[in-house]
C-alpha positions in Angstrom: -3.9 23.8 -20.0 -4.9 21.3 -22.6 -4.2 17.7 -22.3 -4.6 14.8 -24.7 -5.9 11.7 -23.0 -6.2 8.1 -24.1 -9.6 7.1 -25.0 -9.8 4.7 -22.1 -8.8 7.5 -19.6 -11.4 9.8 -21.1 -14.1 7.1 -20.8 -13.2 6.7 -17.1 -13.5 10.4 -16.5 -16.8 10.5 -18.3 -18.2 7.6 -16.4 -17.4 9.4 -13.2 -19.1 12.6 -14.2 -22.1 10.6 -15.5 -22.3 8.9 -12.2 -23.1 12.3 -10.5 -20.2 12.0 -8.1 -18.3 14.8 -10.0 -19.6 17.8 -11.6 -17.0 18.3 -14.2 -14.1 16.3 -15.7 -11.8 18.9 -14.0 -13.2 17.7 -10.6 -12.4 14.1 -11.5 -8.8 15.0 -12.5 -8.4 17.1 -9.3 -9.6 14.2 -7.1 -7.3 11.8 -8.9 -4.3 14.0 -8.3 -5.2 14.6 -4.6 -5.5 10.9 -4.2 -2.1 10.2 -6.0 -0.4 12.8 -3.8 -1.8 11.2 -0.5 -0.8 7.8 -1.9 2.8 9.0 -2.5 3.0 10.8 0.8 1.6 8.0 2.9 3.0 5.2 1.1 1.5 2.4 -1.0 -0.4 -0.2 1.1 -1.6 -3.5 -0.1 -5.4 -4.1 -0.1 -6.4 -4.2 3.6 -3.0 -3.5 5.0 -3.8 0.0 6.3 -6.9 -1.2 8.0 -5.0 -4.0 9.6 -2.3 -1.6 10.9 -5.0 0.8 12.2 -6.7 -2.1 14.0 -3.3 -3.2 15.5 -2.8 0.4 16.7 -6.2 0.5 18.3 -5.6 -2.8 20.0 -2.3 -1.5 21.4 -4.0 1.6 22.8 -6.6 -0.6 24.5 -4.0 -3.0 25.9 -1.1 -0.6 26.7 -2.8 2.9 26.8 -1.3 6.0 25.3 1.6 8.3 26.0 1.5 12.1 26.3 3.7 13.9 23.8 6.5 14.8 26.3 6.8 11.2 27.5 6.9 9.9 23.8 9.7 12.3 22.9 11.7 11.4 26.1 11.4 7.7 25.2 12.5 8.4 21.6 15.5 10.5 22.8 16.5 7.7 25.2 16.3 5.1 22.4 18.3 7.2 20.1 21.0 7.8 22.7 21.2 4.1 23.3 21.9 3.5 19.6 24.6 6.0 19.2 28.1 4.8 18.4 31.1 6.6 19.9 
């Protein structure tokens, strides 16, 4: 596959290869696509938002503990059953 890239994009790729973090331009492009895929799959978080959410979850675990998988599924089913309309 051959691609035509804007000079600015090519410069970014070249800079990453020169930094030594990536061996080839193909490695840079692969890393960029994997990052894009993760971002699209996980959602787009504002700067610091994901860290704040993780800290909130860790605090919740410390304060409230955790549930085993079966207990979590039972609670979810109970919540869904309560929200169903006839």
